[in-house]
VOZA-849985 format. One record per residue: residue in one letter; x, y, z of N, C-alpha, C in turn. Coordinates in steps of 0.02 Angstrom, whole numbers, plus 32768, in hexadecimal, padded with zeros to 4 digits. Each point is the difference from the previous one (the first is absolute). Layout:
BEGIN
(A (X Y Z) (X Y Z) (X Y Z));
...
//
This chain:
BEGIN
(M (8523 4297 7827) (7FE4 8042 8021) (8011 7FE4 804B));
(S (801C 8033 8025) (8015 7FEF 8058) (7FB0 7FFF 8018));
(I (7FFF 7FD4 802B) (7FBF 8003 803B) (800B 803F 802E));
(L (804C 800C 8010) (8006 8025 802B) (8000 8045 7FD6));
(L (8001 8013 7FD0) (8000 8036 7FD5) (7FB6 8019 7FEF));
(F (7FDA 7FBF 8007) (7FBC 8013 7FF3) (7FD4 800F 8040));
(I (801A 7FF1 8033) (7FE7 8010 8043) (801B 802F 7FF8));
(E (8023 802C 7FF2) (801A 8051 801E) (7FCB 8021 7FD3));
(Q (7FFA 7FF2 7FC7) (7FD3 801B 7FD6) (7FC5 8008 8026));
(V (7FDE 7FB9 8023) (7FAF 8001 8019) (8025 8040 8028));
(L (8031 7FEC 8031) (7FF2 8042 8035) (8005 8040 7FF9));
(N (8025 8019 7FB8) (800D 8033 7FD3) (7FA1 8020 7FF6));
(G (7FD9 7FD1 7FDF) (7FCB 7FFE 7FF1) (7FD8 8027 803E));
(L (7FFC 7FD8 8043) (7FE6 8005 8031) (800E 8041 8022));
(Q (8048 801D 7FFD) (8010 8043 8015) (7FE5 8037 7FD9));
(F (7FF0 7FEE 7FA9) (7FEC 8034 7FDC) (7FAA 8004 8016));
(G (7FE1 7FC7 800F) (7FB1 7FFE 8011) (7FFA 8029 8039));
(V (8027 7FEF 8034) (7FF8 8014 803D) (8003 8060 7FF4));
(M (8027 801E 7FDA) (8014 803C 7FF1) (7FB7 8011 7FDC));
(L (7FE3 7FDC 7FE0) (7FD7 8016 7FD5) (7FAC 7FFD 803A));
(F (800E 7FC9 802E) (7FC6 8004 802B) (7FFC 805A 8027));
(L (8042 800F 8008) (8001 8042 8039) (7FDF 8032 7FD1));
(M (7FFD 7FFA 7FB3) (7FF2 8034 7FD6) (7FB5 8000 7FFE));
(A (7FE6 7FAE 7FFB) (7FC0 7FF9 7FD4) (7FE0 800E 804F));
(A (8018 7FEB 803D) (7FC8 7FF3 8029) (7FEA 804C 8014));
(G (801C 8044 8004) (7FE3 8028 7FFE) (7FE0 8025 7FC9));
(L (8011 7FD9 7FCB) (7FCE 8018 7FC1) (7FB9 7FE8 800A));
(T (7FFE 7FBA 8012) (7FC7 7FEB 8008) (7FD6 8008 8048));
(L (802E 801B 801B) (7FC6 8013 8043) (7FE2 804A 7FDF));
(I (8031 8033 7FE0) (7FDD 802B 7FEF) (7FC1 8004 7FD5));
(F (800D 7FDA 7FCA) (7FD0 7FFB 7FC5) (7FB7 7FDA 802C));
(G (801A 7FCA 802A) (7FCB 7FD5 801C) (7FD5 8033 802E));
(V (801C 8026 802D) (7FDD 8028 801D) (7FED 803D 7FE6));
(M (8021 8039 7FE2) (7FEC 8039 7FD4) (7FDC 7FE8 7FCD));
(G (800E 7FD0 7FC8) (7FDD 8008 7FC1) (802E 802B 7FD2));
(L (8042 800C 8013) (802A 8029 7FEC) (8041 7FEB 7FC6));
(I (8002 800C 7FC9) (8036 7FE4 7FE1) (802A 8035 7FFB));
(N (8035 7FEB 8026) (804B 802D 8012) (803C 7FEB 7FC5));
(L (800A 8026 7FDC) (8040 7FF2 7FE1) (801E 801F 8016));
(A (8007 803A 8029) (8040 8028 8023) (8036 7FB1 8042));
(H (7FD2 7FD4 8001) (8018 7FCE 804D) (803D 7FF7 7FE2));
(G (801F 7FF1 7FBF) (8053 800F 7FEA) (802F 801B 800E));
(S (7FD7 803C 8015) (8022 8047 7FF8) (801D 8001 8055));
(L (7FCA 7FE3 8020) (8016 7FF9 804E) (803C 7FC9 8010));
(Y (7FF1 7FC9 7FDB) (8025 7FE5 8000) (805E 8018 8000));
(M (7FFE 801F 7FC7) (803D 8024 7FE8) (8001 804B 8049));
(V (7FE3 8012 800E) (7FF3 8036 804B) (802B 7FDD 802C));
(G (7FF2 7FBA 800C) (8016 7FCC 803B) (8045 8005 7FFB));
(A (8007 7FDD 7FAC) (804E 7FF2 7FFB) (802D 8031 800E));
(F (7FE2 8040 7FE0) (8035 8038 7FFB) (800F 801C 8054));
(A (7FC1 7FF7 8022) (8008 8017 8041) (804C 7FD9 802D));
(A (7FE9 7FAD 7FE7) (8021 7FE6 801B) (805D 7FF9 7FED));
(A (8008 8017 7FC2) (8041 8001 7FE5) (8017 8057 8026));
(A (7FE5 8032 7FF5) (800D 8030 802C) (8017 7FFF 804A));
(V (7FC1 7FDC 8031) (801F 801B 8037) (8040 7FC3 8012));
(A (7FEF 7FAE 7FF5) (8035 7FE3 7FF5) (8048 8022 7FE8));
(G (7FF6 8021 7FDB) (8041 8016 7FD8) (802F 803D 803E));
(A (7FCE 802F 8012) (800A 8030 803C) (8012 7FE1 8030));
(T (7FE8 7FD5 8029) (7FFA 7FEB 8039) (8039 7FAF 8004));
(G (7FFA 7FE3 7FD6) (8030 7FB5 7FF8) (7FD8 7FE1 8019));
(S (7FB3 8003 8022) (7FDE 7FC3 8015) (7FCF 7FE7 7FC8));
(F (7FFA 7FD7 7FD9) (7FD1 7FCE 7FEC) (7FBF 7FFC 8024));
(L (800A 7FF4 8032) (7FB0 7FF9 8031) (7FE9 803F 7FFB));
(L (8026 803E 800B) (7FDC 803F 8008) (7FF6 8010 7FB7));
(G (8014 7FE8 7FCF) (7FD7 8008 7FAF) (7FC7 7FD6 8003));
(L (7FF7 7FD3 801A) (7FCB 7FC8 7FF6) (7FC6 8037 8020));
(A (8007 8004 8046) (7FCF 803F 802B) (7FEE 803F 7FD3));
(A (8028 8015 7FE0) (8007 804C 7FD3) (7FCD 7FE0 7FBF));
(S (7FFE 7FDE 7FEE) (7FDA 7FD4 7FB9) (7FB6 7FF7 8020));
(L (7FF1 7FDE 804C) (7FC1 800C 8008) (7FE1 8042 7FF7));
(V (803A 801A 8039) (7FD8 803F 8015) (8000 8030 7FC2));
(A (8028 800C 7FCE) (7FF1 8037 7FD0) (7FD4 7FD5 7FC1));
(A (7FFB 7FC9 7FFC) (7FC2 7FE7 7FE7) (7FB5 8008 8013));
(A (7FFC 7FF1 8036) (7FC6 8002 8023) (7FF0 804F 8008));
(A (801C 802A 8005) (7FF4 8046 8011) (7FED 8024 7FB3));
(A (802D 7FDE 7FCE) (7FEC 8013 7FBE) (7FB7 7FE8 7FF2));
(G (7FF4 7FC0 8001) (7FB4 7FEF 8006) (7FDD 802C 8010));
(A (7FFE 800A 8050) (7FC7 8017 802B) (7FF9 8050 7FDF));
(I (8049 8021 7FE6) (7FDD 8039 7FE8) (7FEA 8005 7FC2));
(V (8010 7FD7 7FDC) (7FE5 8001 7FAE) (7FB7 7FD4 800B));
(E (7FE1 7FE2 803C) (7FC2 7FEC 7FF5) (7FDC 8035 802A));
(V (801B 802A 801F) (7FD1 803C 8024) (8002 802C 7FDE));
(A (802D 8014 7FB5) (7FFD 802F 7FF0) (7FE2 7FFA 7FB0));
(M (8004 7FAF 7FEC) (7FF0 8015 7FC7) (7FC9 7FB8 7FF7));
(I (8012 7FB7 8025) (7FE3 7FCE 7FDD) (7FBC 7FFB 8019));
(R (7FEF 801B 803B) (7FCA 800A 802F) (7FC8 801D 7FDA));
(R (8012 8032 7FB7) (7FE1 801D 7FD8) (7FDD 7FD3 7FC0));
(L (8026 7FAE 7FFA) (7FF9 7FEF 7FD4) (7FCC 7FC0 800C));
(Y (7FE7 7FFF 8050) (7FD8 7FC0 8000) (7FC2 7FEC 7FE3));
(D (7FE0 8029 7FF4) (7FAF 8017 7FD5) (8014 8000 7FB0));
(K (803D 8008 8007) (8004 800B 7F9B) (8005 7FB9 7FE4));
(D (8006 7FFD 7FC7) (800E 7FC3 7FD8) (803A 7FED 7FF9));
(H (8007 7FC3 7FDD) (8042 7FE4 8010) (803A 802C 7FD3));
(L (7FE7 8016 7FBF) (8027 8015 7FCA) (8016 804F 802D));
(D (7FDC 801E 802B) (8027 8048 8018) (8031 7FE9 8034));
(Q (7FF3 7FCA 8020) (8036 7FD2 8042) (803D 7FF3 7FD5));
(V (7FF7 7FFB 7FBE) (8034 7FD4 7FEB) (8037 8053 7FD6));
(L (7FD1 8034 7FED) (8013 8031 7FE4) (802A 8026 803C));
(A (7FEA 8005 8036) (800B 8027 8043) (804D 7FE1 8011));
(T (8004 7FC8 8014) (8027 7FDF 8017) (8039 7FEC 7FD2));
(F (7FF8 8008 7FBA) (803F 7FF7 7FCE) (8021 8056 8003));
(A (7FDA 8030 800B) (8017 8041 801B) (802C 7FF6 8045));
(L (7FF5 7FDF 8023) (8025 7FF2 8036) (8044 7FE3 7FF7));
(I (7FFC 7FDE 7FC5) (8042 7FC9 7FED) (802B 8040 7FEF));
(L (7FE5 802F 7FDE) (8038 802F 7FCF) (800B 8030 8040));
(I (7FE2 8008 8014) (800F 8034 804C) (8026 7FEC 801C));
(F (800C 7FC0 8023) (801F 7FE2 8028) (8054 7FE3 7FE1));
(S (7FDD 7FFA 7FC0) (8055 7FF8 7FE4) (8029 8048 7FED));
(E (7FDB 8022 7FEE) (801E 803C 7FFB) (8021 8021 8054));
(G (7FDD 8009 801F) (8002 8008 8040) (803A 7FDC 8025));
(T (8007 7FC0 7FE8) (8040 7FDB 801F) (8040 8012 7FDA));
(R (7FF4 800D 7FB8) (8042 8021 7FD6) (8014 803C 8011));
(W (7FC8 802C 8025) (8018 803B 8015) (802E 8005 8033));
(V (7FE8 7FCF 803E) (801B 7FE8 8038) (8046 7FEF 8001));
(F (7FF1 7FB3 7FD1) (8052 7FDD 8003) (801C 8008 7FC4));
(G (7FF1 8014 7FD5) (8020 7FFC 7FC2) (7FEA 7FCE 7FD0));
(S (8012 7FFC 7FC0) (7FEB 7FCE 7FD2) (8046 7FC0 800C));
(F (8029 800A 8028) (8032 7FBA 7FFF) (7FD3 7FD8 803A));
(P (8021 7FBF 7FE9) (7FE4 7FBF 8031) (8027 8027 8052));
(L (7FD7 7FD9 802C) (8024 7FF0 803F) (8009 7FC4 801B));
(Y (8020 7FE7 8024) (800E 7FC0 8018) (7FF7 7FF2 8053));
(L (7FEE 7FD4 8005) (7FEF 7FEF 804E) (8028 7FB8 7FFE));
(D (8030 8004 8037) (8039 7FBF 8009) (7FD2 7FCF 8035));
(V (800B 7FC8 7FF6) (7FDF 7FB8 801B) (8025 801D 8053));
(P (7FE2 7FFD 802E) (8020 7FFE 8038) (8048 7FCD 8015));
(S (802B 8009 8026) (8034 7FC8 8004) (7FE8 7FDB 801C));
(W (7FD5 7FF1 802B) (7FE5 7FC1 802E) (7FD1 7FDD 7FCF));
(L (7FFB 8010 7FC1) (7FD8 7FDA 7FCC) (8027 7FFA 7FD6));
(A (8029 8005 7FDF) (8024 8010 7FBF) (8022 7FC6 7FF1));
(G (8012 7FB7 802E) (8012 7FC2 7FEC) (7FCA 7FE7 7FE8));
(P (801E 7FBA 7FF1) (7FD0 7FDD 7FF4) (7FF4 7FBA 8039));
(V (7FC0 7FE8 7FF5) (7FF1 7FCA 8037) (7FF0 7FC9 7FEC));
(T (8025 7FBB 801F) (8004 7FC2 7FF0) (7FBB 7FD9 7FFF));
(L (7FE3 7FF3 7FDA) (7FB1 7FE1 8017) (8017 7FA7 7FF9));
(P (7FCD 7FE5 801C) (7FFD 7FAC 7FF6) (801F 7FF7 7FB6));
(G (802C 7FD7 7FFB) (801B 7FDD 7FCE) (802B 801C 7FDE));
(G (801E 803F 801C) (803F 8024 7FF0) (7FE3 8021 7FD8));
(I (7FCE 8023 7FFE) (7FEC 8045 7FD6) (802A 8035 8011));
(Q (801B 802E 7FDB) (8015 8040 8007) (7FC6 8039 7FEC));
(Y (7FE3 8007 8034) (7FCF 803E 7FEC) (8013 8051 802F));
(P (7FE3 803D 7FD7) (8019 8038 8021) (7FD5 7FF6 8044));
(A (801A 802D 8028) (7FD9 8000 8046) (7FD6 804D 7FF8));
(Y (8007 801C 7FD4) (7FD7 8049 8000) (7FAD 7FDB 7FCC));
(R (800A 7FEE 7FDD) (7FD4 7FE3 7FE0) (7FD1 7FBE 8029));
(L (802F 7FDA 8029) (7FCC 7FDD 8027) (7FDB 8026 8049));
(A (801D 8034 800A) (7FF8 803E 8028) (7FB8 8018 7FE7));
(I (8001 801B 7FD1) (7FBC 8010 7FC3) (7FC6 7FD6 800A));
(I (800C 7FC2 7FF4) (7FC8 7FC4 8008) (7FF2 7FEB 8042));
(G (8028 801B 802A) (7FDD 7FFD 8052) (7FEA 803A 8002));
(I (800B 8036 7FED) (7FF1 8044 8022) (7FB9 7FF5 7FE1));
(G (7FF7 7FFA 7FB9) (7FBF 7FF9 7FD2) (7FCB 7FDA 8029));
(L (8018 7FC4 8013) (7FC7 7FDD 8015) (7FE8 8013 804B));
(A (802C 8013 8033) (7FE7 802A 8025) (7FD5 8024 800B));
(V (8017 8022 7FC4) (7FBA 8042 7FE3) (7FCD 7FEE 7FF9));
(A (8000 7FC1 7FCD) (7FBF 7FDF 7FF2) (7FD5 7FF4 8042));
(A (8034 7FD9 8021) (7FCF 7FD6 803F) (7FEF 8042 8035));
(G (8025 8046 8009) (7FEB 8034 8022) (7FAF 802A 7FD7));
(L (800F 7FF9 7FC6) (7FAF 8021 7FD1) (7FE2 7FD5 8022));
(F (7FFB 7FAF 7FF0) (7FC7 7FD4 8006) (7FD6 801C 8047));
(A (8048 7FFF 802E) (7FD8 8002 804B) (7FE8 8054 800D));
(L (8023 8026 7FE6) (7FDB 8048 7FEF) (7FBD 8008 7FE8));
(I (7FED 7FD1 7FCC) (7FCD 8006 7FDD) (7FCA 7FCF 801F));
(R (8024 7FD3 8022) (7FBF 7FC2 801D) (7FEA 8021 803E));
(W (8039 8016 8030) (7FE6 7FF6 8045) (800D 8053 8028));
(T (8009 802B 7FD8) (8004 8042 8023) (7FCD 8020 7FF0));
(R (7FFC 803B 802A) (7FBA 8029 7FF6) (8005 8028 7FB0));
(I (8037 8017 7FF4) (7FFC 8015 7FC1) (7FF9 7FDE 7FD6));
(G (801B 7FBE 8001) (7FFF 7FD5 7FDD) (7FB3 7FE7 7FDA));
(I (7FE0 8001 804C) (7FB0 800B 7FE3) (7FE3 8023 7FD9));
(R (801C 804F 800D) (7FE1 8033 7FDE) (800D 7FF0 7FC2));
(I (803B 7FE9 7FEB) (800F 7FFF 7FBC) (7FDD 7FCC 7FD0));
(R (7FF5 7FBE 8029) (7FE0 7FD2 7FDD) (7FB4 800D 7FFC));
(A (7FF2 8034 8032) (7FB7 800F 800A) (7FFB 8055 7FBF));
(G (802A 8016 7FF4) (8005 8032 7FD9) (7FFC 7FE9 7FB7));
(E (8026 7FC9 8002) (8002 7FE8 7FAD) (7FBE 7FDC 7FF3));
(A (7FDC 7FDE 8028) (7FBC 7FE8 7FF5) (7FCA 802B 7FF2));
(D (7FE6 8035 8030) (7FD8 803A 8008) (802B 8041 8018));
(R (8025 8018 7FD6) (8013 804C 8025) (7FC5 8037 8022));
(E (7FBB 7FFF 7FE0) (7FBE 8032 8011) (8004 7FDD 8043));
(M (7FEA 7FCB 8010) (7FE8 7FE3 8040) (8039 800D 8034));
(I (8043 7FFC 7FF9) (8025 8015 803D) (8001 8044 800C));
(G (7FEE 8028 7FC4) (8000 8038 801D) (7FCC 8011 801D));
(A (7FC3 7FEC 7FF9) (7FCB 800D 802F) (7FFC 7FEE 803E));
(L (8031 7FD0 8000) (8019 7FD7 8051) (802A 803B 8010));
(G (8013 8026 7FF3) (8031 8041 802A) (8045 7FF9 7FED));
(V (8018 7FD0 7FC5) (803E 7FFF 8001) (800C 8038 7FC2));
(N (804D 801E 8017) (800C 8042 7FCB) (801E 7FC4 7FBF));
(I (7FEE 8009 7FD1) (8013 7FEA 7FCC) (803E 8030 7FE6));
(S (7FE6 8034 7FF5) (8050 802C 7FFE) (8046 7FEA 800B));
(A (7FEB 7FF1 804A) (8044 7FF8 8018) (8020 7FA9 7FE8));
(L (7FB8 7FE5 8010) (801B 7FB4 7FF8) (8022 7FFB 7FAE));
(Y (7FE3 801E 7FDB) (802A 8003 7FA6) (8039 8017 800A));
(T (800A 8045 802C) (8051 801F 8001) (8030 7FC2 8025));
(I (7FEB 7FD5 8036) (801B 7FCC 8024) (800F 7FC6 7FBF));
(V (7FCA 7FE9 7FEA) (800E 7FC7 7FC5) (8039 801F 7FD9));
(F (7FEC 803A 7FDC) (8036 8015 7FC9) (8039 7FFB 8016));
(A (800E 8028 8044) (8044 7FFF 8021) (8021 7FB9 800C));
(L (7FDC 7FE1 8015) (8019 7FAF 8017) (8018 7FE1 7FAC));
(G (7FDF 7FF3 7FCB) (8016 7FFC 7FC4) (803C 8023 7FDE));
(A (7FF1 804A 800E) (803C 8024 7FDF) (804C 7FDB 8033));
(A (7FF9 8001 8031) (802C 7FF1 8034) (8034 7FBC 7FE8));
(L (7FC8 7FC1 7FF1) (8001 7FCB 7FEA) (8033 800C 7FAB));
(A (7FE1 801C 7FEB) (803E 800D 7FBF) (803C 8026 7FFE));
(G (7FF0 8034 8034) (8060 8022 800B) (8018 7FC2 8029));
(F (7FF1 7FE3 8024) (8030 7FCD 8023) (8009 7FC3 7FC5));
(A (7FD2 7FE6 7FD6) (8027 7FDD 7FC4) (801C 801A 7FD4));
(G (8017 8043 7FFC) (8024 8033 7FD2) (8042 7FF9 8032));
(A (8002 800D 802A) (803A 8015 803C) (801F 7FA5 7FFE));
(L (7FE0 7FD3 7FFF) (802A 7FB4 8003) (8016 7FF2 7FC2));
(V (7FD6 8016 7FC6) (8028 7FF3 7FBF) (8031 8010 7FE1));
(G (8002 805A 8025) (803B 801F 7FF3) (8032 7FF1 800A));
(A (8014 7FD2 802D) (803B 7FF3 8022) (8015 7FBF 7FCC));
(I (7FC9 7FE6 7FC0) (8026 7FD1 7FD4) (8008 802F 7FC2));
(Q (7FCE 8028 7FDE) (8010 8023 7FDD) (8009 804E 8003));
(S (8015 8018 7FC5) (8004 8055 8017) (7FC0 8018 8003));
(V (7FF7 803C 8028) (7FC1 8031 800E) (800E 802B 7FDB));
(Q (7FB9 800F 7FD1) (800A 802E 7FCF) (7FC0 8019 7FF0));
(V (7FE5 8038 7FE9) (7FCE 801A 7FE7) (7FDA 7FBE 7FC9));
(G (7FC0 7FF4 800C) (7FDB 7FEB 7FE0) (800C 7FAB 7FF2));
(M (801E 7FF8 804C) (8008 7FB0 8013) (7FCB 7FD9 8008));
(G (7FC9 8029 8015) (7FB4 7FE5 801C) (7FD3 7FE5 7FC4));
(E (7FF5 8018 7FD5) (7FDB 7FE7 7FD0) (7FF7 7FC6 7FDC));
(P (8043 7FDC 7FF4) (8007 7FBC 7FF4) (7FDA 7FDA 803C));
(V (8017 8010 803B) (7FDE 7FCC 8043) (7FC0 800E 8005));
(L (7FED 8033 7FF8) (7FB8 8014 7FFF) (7FD7 7FD5 7FC6));
(I (8011 7FE6 7FBE) (7FD9 7FD9 7FD8) (8004 7FD0 8011));
(L (8027 7FE8 802F) (800F 7FC0 8001) (7FD7 7FEF 8050));
(A (7FEB 8042 8019) (7FE5 7FEA 803E) (7FAE 8015 7FF6));
(F (7FE8 8019 7FB5) (7FC7 7FF6 7FF2) (7FF1 7FB4 7FE7));
(V (8033 7FE9 7FDC) (7FF7 7FC1 7FFB) (7FEB 7FDA 8035));
(V (800F 7FFA 8036) (8007 7FE1 803F) (7FD1 8000 800E));
(I (7FCE 8045 801A) (7FD3 7FFC 801C) (7FC3 7FED 7FC3));
(V (8005 8003 7FBD) (7FD1 7FE0 7FDA) (7FF6 7FB5 8012));
(I (8039 7FD7 8006) (8012 7FCD 7FF6) (7FF5 7FE9 8050));
(G (7FF0 8010 802E) (8004 7FF6 8055) (7FA7 800C 800D));
(G (7FE8 802A 7FDE) (7FBF 803C 800D) (8002 803F 8029));
(I (7FE6 8015 7FE3) (7FFE 804B 800C) (7FED 8004 8058));
(G (801C 8017 801E) (7FEC 8023 8045) (801A 7FAF 8040));
(S (801B 7FE0 7FE0) (802A 7FC0 802D) (803A 8007 8007));
(I (8013 7FF7 8041) (8051 8001 8015) (8013 7FAF 7FF6));
(K (7FCA 7FDD 8017) (8019 7FA4 7FDD) (801C 800B 7FB8));
(G (7FC8 802D 7FDD) (800E 7FEB 7FB3) (8039 802D 7FEF));
(A (8015 802F 801E) (803F 8022 7FF4) (8039 7FD6 800A));
(L (800B 7FE7 802B) (8023 7FD7 801B) (8022 7FC0 7FD6));
(V (7FBF 7FD1 7FF6) (7FFE 7FB4 7FD3) (800B 8035 7FAF));
(G (7FE5 8039 7FE3) (8020 8021 7FB3) (803F 800E 800E));
(S (8012 8022 8034) (803E 8019 7FF5) (8042 7FCE 8000));
(I (7FE7 7FB3 801B) (8039 7FD6 8005) (7FFA 7FD7 7FC8));
(L (7FB8 7FF7 7FDC) (8007 7FE5 7FBC) (8020 8030 7FD8));
(V (7FF2 8033 7FFE) (8030 8032 7FC7) (803B 7FFF 7FFB));
(G (8013 8007 8045) (804D 8000 8018) (801D 7FAC 7FE5));
(L (7FF4 7FDC 8007) (8010 7FC1 7FFB) (8001 7FF9 7FAE));
(T (7FC0 800D 7FEE) (7FF6 8002 7FA9) (802E 801A 7FDA));
(D (801A 8046 8017) (8024 8026 7FD0) (804A 7FEC 8019));
(T (801B 7FF5 8030) (8040 7FE8 8017) (8011 7FBF 7FE0));
(L (7FD6 7FCA 8011) (800D 7FBB 7FE5) (8004 7FFD 7FA6));
(G (7FC5 802C 7FEC) (8005 8003 7FBE) (8037 801D 7FDB));
(R (8027 8047 801D) (802F 800D 7FE8) (8047 7FCA 8003));
(F (7FEC 7FDC 8030) (803A 7FCC 8005) (7FFA 7FB6 7FE0));
(L (7FB6 7FF5 7FFD) (800B 7FAC 7FDC) (7FDF 7FFE 7FAC));
(L (7FE7 8058 7FF2) (7FFC 7FFC 7FC0) (8035 7FFD 7FD7));
(P (8035 8034 800A) (8041 800B 7FD1) (801E 7FB2 7FFF));
(V (8005 7FE2 8040) (8024 7FBF 7FFD) (7FDB 7FD1 7FC4));
(A (7FC1 7FFA 8006) (7FD0 7FCD 7FC7) (8005 801F 7FCA));
(F (8009 803D 7FF1) (8006 8025 7FB5) (8045 7FF3 7FE9));
(G (803E 7FEE 8032) (804D 7FF9 7FFD) (800D 7FC2 7FDE));
(A (7FC7 7FCE 7FFC) (800E 7FC6 7FE7) (8007 8004 7FC8));
(F (7FE2 803D 7FD4) (8001 7FF0 7FB7) (8009 8059 7FE1));
(L (8002 801B 802E) (8022 8044 7FE2) (8045 801B 8035));
(D (8021 8034 7FDD) (803C 8012 800F) (7FEB 8029 804E));
(P (803B 8004 802C) (7FE7 8014 804B) (7FE3 804B 8008));
(S (8020 802B 7FC9) (7FE3 8048 7FFF) (7F9B 8001 7FF0));
(S (7FFF 7FDF 7FC4) (7FBB 7FF6 7FEB) (7FD8 7FE2 802A));
(A (801F 7FCF 8029) (7FCF 7FC6 8035) (7FF6 803F 8034));
(T (8028 8025 8002) (7FF3 802F 8052) (7FDB 8030 7FDF));
(T (7FFE 801E 7FD8) (7FE3 8033 7FD5) (7FA3 7FEB 7FF8));
(I (7FF4 7FD2 7FFC) (7FC7 7FD5 7FEA) (7FE5 7FF1 803B));
(G (802F 7FDE 801A) (7FEA 7FE5 804E) (7FD9 8031 8033));
(S (802F 8046 8001) (7FF1 802D 802C) (7FB3 8016 7FE5));
(A (7FF9 800D 7FC4) (7FC2 802F 7FD5) (7FC3 7FD5 801A));
(L (8019 7FB7 7FF2) (7FBF 7FD0 8013) (8005 7FFA 804B));
(A (8010 7FFB 8026) (800A 800A 8049) (7FCB 804A 8026));
(S (801C 802A 7FD5) (7FCB 8042 8002) (7FBE 7FF8 8000));
(M (7FF3 7FDD 7FC0) (7FBB 7FF8 7FE6) (7FD9 7FCB 8028));
(S (802C 7FD5 8034) (7FDF 7FBD 801E) (7FE2 801E 8044));
(I (8014 804C 8005) (7FD5 801D 8049) (7FB1 7FFA 7FEC));
(Y (7FFD 8020 7FB6) (7FC2 801B 7FE4) (7FDF 7FC4 7FE1));
(I (8016 7FD6 7FFA) (7FE4 7FB3 7FDF) (7FDC 7FEA 8048));
(L (802A 7FFE 8041) (7FE8 7FDE 8037) (7FBF 802D 801F));
(M (8009 8046 7FEA) (7FCA 801B 8009) (7FB1 8003 7FE9));
(A (8012 7FF6 7FB0) (7FD6 7FE8 7FE1) (7FD2 7FBD 8006));
(V (8036 7FCD 801A) (7FDF 7FC6 8018) (7FD0 8007 8030));
(I (8026 8017 803E) (7FCC 8011 8026) (7FBC 801E 8015));
(L (8018 8032 7FCF) (7FB5 802F 7FE6) (7FD5 7FC2 7FF0));
(L (800B 7FE3 7FD1) (7FD8 7FD5 7FD5) (7FDF 7FDD 802F));
(I (801C 7FD7 802C) (7FEE 7FD6 802D) (7FDC 800A 8043));
(R (8015 8057 801A) (7FDA 8020 8031) (800B 8048 7FF3));
(P (7FDD 801F 7FE1) (7FF5 803B 7FEF) (800D 8035 8041));
(T (8002 7FED 8037) (7FFA 802B 8030) (8048 7FF8 802A));
(G (8034 7FD3 7FD5) (8031 8006 801F) (7FFA 7FAD 8024));
(L (8038 7FF7 801F) (8004 7FD0 8030) (7FD6 800B 8041));
(Y (8005 8027 8021) (7FE2 801A 8042) (7FD1 802D 8012));
(G (7FF1 801A 7FB3) (7FC7 802F 7FF1) (7FBB 7FFB 8014));
(S (7FD9 8025 8024) (7FC1 7FFE 8006) (7FD1 7FF4 7FC8));
(D (7FDD 7FD7 7FEF) (7FD7 7FFD 7FC3) (7FBC 8040 800E));
//
């Protein structure tokens, strides 16, 4: 096994983890501040991907497509929060699950009605289409490196927003004691709408970035949503730092598992069987990692006790 190939897979795992962070950060904000289980978060990921593909296809500008993903997902999130979600805050989690599951069906059929059942394709921009030569002679796609850089920049921006801005102080206060900040004159409804729209925008942005790597199709957000829930359980509910660390752990575990396990089983199995068994075990390894962390720390790595 080549060390260069191993490093390339590590970078792939980091890129996958950063994409998961964009998805999980919004989800953990929404759950941490509002106490809401939002199964429709994956649908907002899909909305961002379709908006980016449609706008980029119409204008020929990838950057306009990214901007459209942010605007469309944030607008969809704000509308959904005002029209439906704010009626669920005082309900139990079962009601929230059922209501947001209904939103998945609405978004899926609405997207299919607008864009059709066939997938759309979002091209990587020409200025990011080629490989980059890294130290050691590693050839790695420039677009994937850009995703890593963008994701880390977004993480830094979120940390700064939550820690040092006025809205961040209100978000942290709302997570700790929503009744108290309401009594102090903070508009809770507006705060919740902003948080929900921010989380939706992050999910839509992640969908747009990934849309240039894979096809954009109805239902693309649900598998990513499952992994995002795993991430916030590992990292700790309500923790942006936990979402980042958990995302990178999941990304590396999944990617390196799919790379290393078939190699390990290939020593005594035929290549096709080794690949099948290795991929299956790699998928399981994410949940084994989650179980081990929860056994050691039931609230997650950075969750509050």
